C-alpha positions as CSV (number, residue, x, y, z in Angstrom):
1,M,100.2,22.4,119.3
2,Q,100.0,20.6,122.3
3,I,96.4,20.3,124.4
4,R,96.0,18.6,127.6
5,E,92.7,18.2,129.6
6,L,93.2,19.7,132.9
7,T,92.1,18.1,136.4
8,V,88.6,19.3,135.7
9,A,87.2,17.6,132.5
10,G,85.7,20.2,130.0
11,A,88.9,22.4,130.5
12,W,92.3,22.3,128.4
13,E,95.6,23.8,128.5
14,I,96.8,24.8,124.7
15,T,100.7,25.1,124.6
16,P,101.4,26.0,120.9
17,T,104.8,25.5,119.0
18,Q,107.0,28.2,118.7
19,R,109.0,28.8,116.1
20,T,112.1,31.2,116.0
21,D,114.8,32.6,114.1
22,D,116.8,36.3,114.0
23,R,113.7,37.9,113.1
24,G,111.9,37.0,116.3
25,I,109.0,34.4,116.8
26,F,105.9,32.7,114.9
27,L,103.7,30.8,116.3
28,E,100.0,29.5,115.6
29,W,97.9,30.2,119.3
30,Y,95.1,29.2,117.6
31,R,93.8,26.1,115.5
32,S,89.9,25.4,115.0
33,D,90.7,22.3,113.8
34,S,93.2,21.0,116.7
35,L,90.3,22.0,119.2
36,A,87.9,20.5,117.8
37,D,89.6,17.3,117.6
38,A,90.7,17.4,121.5
39,V,87.1,19.0,122.3
40,G,84.5,17.0,120.4
41,H,83.1,20.2,118.6
42,P,84.3,23.2,117.0
43,L,84.3,26.7,118.7
44,D,81.4,28.8,117.1
45,L,83.6,32.0,117.8
46,R,80.7,35.1,118.2
47,Q,82.9,37.6,119.8
48,A,86.5,38.4,120.8
49,N,87.3,40.5,124.1
50,T,90.4,42.1,125.5
51,S,91.4,43.4,128.7
52,V,94.4,45.2,130.3
53,S,94.9,45.1,134.3
54,K,97.0,46.1,136.5
55,R,99.1,43.7,138.6
56,G,96.4,42.0,141.5
57,V,93.1,42.5,139.4
58,V,91.3,39.9,139.7
59,R,88.7,39.2,137.1
60,G,85.8,36.4,137.9
61,I,84.5,34.2,138.8
62,H,82.1,34.7,135.8
63,F,79.7,32.3,133.8
64,A,76.7,32.3,131.7
65,D,73.4,30.4,131.9
66,V,73.3,27.0,129.8
67,P,72.2,27.2,127.0
68,P,73.9,28.5,125.2
69,G,76.5,29.3,127.6
70,Q,79.9,30.8,126.5
71,A,83.0,28.6,126.2
72,K,86.0,31.0,126.5
73,Y,89.7,30.4,124.7
74,V,92.0,32.6,126.6
75,T,95.5,33.9,126.1
76,V,97.4,36.6,127.3
77,T,99.4,38.8,124.7
78,H,101.5,40.9,127.1
79,G,102.5,40.2,130.5
80,A,101.1,37.1,133.0
81,A,97.9,36.4,134.3
82,L,96.8,32.5,136.2
83,D,94.2,31.6,134.7
84,F,91.6,29.5,137.0
85,A,88.6,26.9,135.4
86,I,86.2,26.3,138.1
87,D,83.7,23.4,138.0
88,I,80.6,25.1,139.0
89,R,78.2,22.1,137.4
90,V,75.8,20.7,139.9
91,G,76.0,17.1,139.7
92,S,80.0,16.9,138.3
93,A,82.0,14.9,140.2
94,T,84.3,17.8,140.5
95,F,81.9,20.3,141.7
96,G,83.6,23.2,143.1
97,C,87.0,22.2,142.2
98,W,89.7,24.0,139.8
99,D,92.5,23.9,137.9
100,S,94.8,26.9,136.7
101,V,96.9,27.8,133.7
102,R,99.6,30.3,133.9
103,L,99.3,32.6,130.6
104,D,102.5,34.3,129.4
105,T,104.6,35.6,126.3
106,V,107.1,33.2,127.3
107,D,104.9,29.7,127.1
108,R,102.2,31.4,125.2
109,R,99.7,28.6,126.5
110,A,96.3,29.6,126.0
111,I,93.2,27.6,128.2
112,Y,89.6,26.6,126.9
113,L,86.6,26.5,129.0
114,S,83.8,24.7,127.9
115,E,80.5,26.2,128.3
116,G,79.4,25.9,132.2
117,F,82.5,26.9,133.4
118,G,83.3,29.7,135.9
119,H,86.4,31.5,134.9
120,A,88.5,34.1,136.5
121,F,92.0,35.1,136.3
122,V,94.5,37.1,138.4
123,A,97.0,40.0,136.7
124,L,100.5,39.0,137.8
125,T,102.3,42.0,136.0
126,D,101.5,45.4,135.5
127,G,99.4,45.9,131.8
128,A,98.4,42.1,131.7
129,T,96.7,42.1,128.3
130,V,94.2,38.8,128.1
131,S,92.5,38.1,125.5
132,Y,89.3,35.7,124.9
133,L,87.7,34.3,121.9
134,V,83.8,33.4,123.0
135,S,81.3,31.0,121.8
136,D,78.5,33.9,122.2
137,T,77.6,37.5,122.4
138,Y,77.6,39.2,126.0
139,N,74.3,39.2,127.5
140,S,74.0,40.7,130.9
141,S,70.5,38.8,131.8
142,A,72.3,35.5,131.6
143,E,75.6,36.7,132.8
144,H,76.3,36.0,136.7
145,G,79.3,35.8,139.0
146,I,80.6,34.1,142.0
147,N,83.0,35.6,144.7
148,P,86.6,34.7,143.6
149,L,87.8,34.9,147.4
150,D,84.9,31.9,148.5
151,P,86.8,30.1,150.9
152,E,84.8,27.0,150.1
153,I,86.2,27.2,146.5
154,A,89.9,28.3,147.6
155,L,91.7,29.9,144.4
156,V,95.2,30.0,145.7
157,F,96.8,33.4,144.0
158,P,100.8,33.4,143.7
159,P,102.7,35.8,145.6
160,E,103.7,37.3,142.8
161,A,100.4,38.7,142.5
162,G,100.5,41.1,145.0
163,E,97.4,42.5,146.7
164,L,94.2,41.6,145.1
165,L,92.2,44.6,143.6
166,L,88.4,43.1,142.6
167,S,85.6,45.3,141.5
168,P,82.7,46.2,143.5
169,K,80.5,43.6,141.4
170,D,82.7,41.0,142.2
171,T,83.3,41.6,145.6
172,R,79.3,41.7,146.3
173,A,79.0,38.5,144.1
174,P,77.7,35.4,145.7
175,T,79.4,32.4,147.1
176,L,79.4,28.9,145.2
177,A,76.8,28.0,148.2
178,E,74.4,31.0,148.0
179,A,74.8,30.7,143.8
180,T,74.0,26.8,144.0
181,E,70.8,27.9,146.7
182,R,69.4,30.7,144.2
183,G,69.6,28.4,141.5
184,L,72.2,30.1,139.4
185,L,74.5,27.1,138.9
186,P,74.3,25.5,135.6
187,V,73.4,21.3,135.8
188,F,75.9,19.3,134.6
189,Q,73.8,16.9,132.7
190,E,72.2,19.6,131.1
191,V,75.4,21.0,129.9
192,L,76.4,17.6,128.8
193,S,73.6,17.2,126.5
194,F,74.1,20.8,125.3
195,T,77.7,20.3,124.3
196,A,77.0,16.9,122.7
197,S,74.2,18.6,120.3
198,L,77.0,21.1,119.5
199,G,79.1,18.1,118.4
200,R,76.3,16.5,116.2
201,E,75.1,19.5,114.7
202,S,79.1,20.2,113.3
203,L,78.7,16.5,112.0
204,C,75.4,17.2,110.1
205,A,76.7,20.4,109.0
206,E,79.6,18.5,107.3
């Protein structure tokens, strides 16, 4: 398994080692110890989600209040999607920037987004099946969104996505500037303090 930090610090691409023989393929798509070594603390798994989307569906940009936030470990089990990690942490040097990872059943990569990040993806095939491991259970009162078509963020959707399809909720979501003005966004230093506390707690637990 190879783990590479993306251009926005706090998000990682995970590429598993695939072992093939005449029966098929075997791989480890999640390793708690390897992830903890990379990010500095273990993923405290609280919920697992799956979505199935037709080609062109955009889900996000979604994020949660920190603390506790919601870290996400995301992979695709059928089809393909382009997954985006958006830095929406006010005060971060890369605020408003993003990076992306193609998730498919060829390379079988995953992406990890730490607490405080905005998350979105676009389905590149019909029936794109995206599975998420998350660090906290869903709390509607702590969940927020940013419009994925906000020109300030300027996510780049590949031609293979075709015509984009957003939910009414995501279409109505505020822009990055509006979310900033409303005080909805995580603050960089507060996010760092919270994630550092996760590392300290894990060391104390040992």
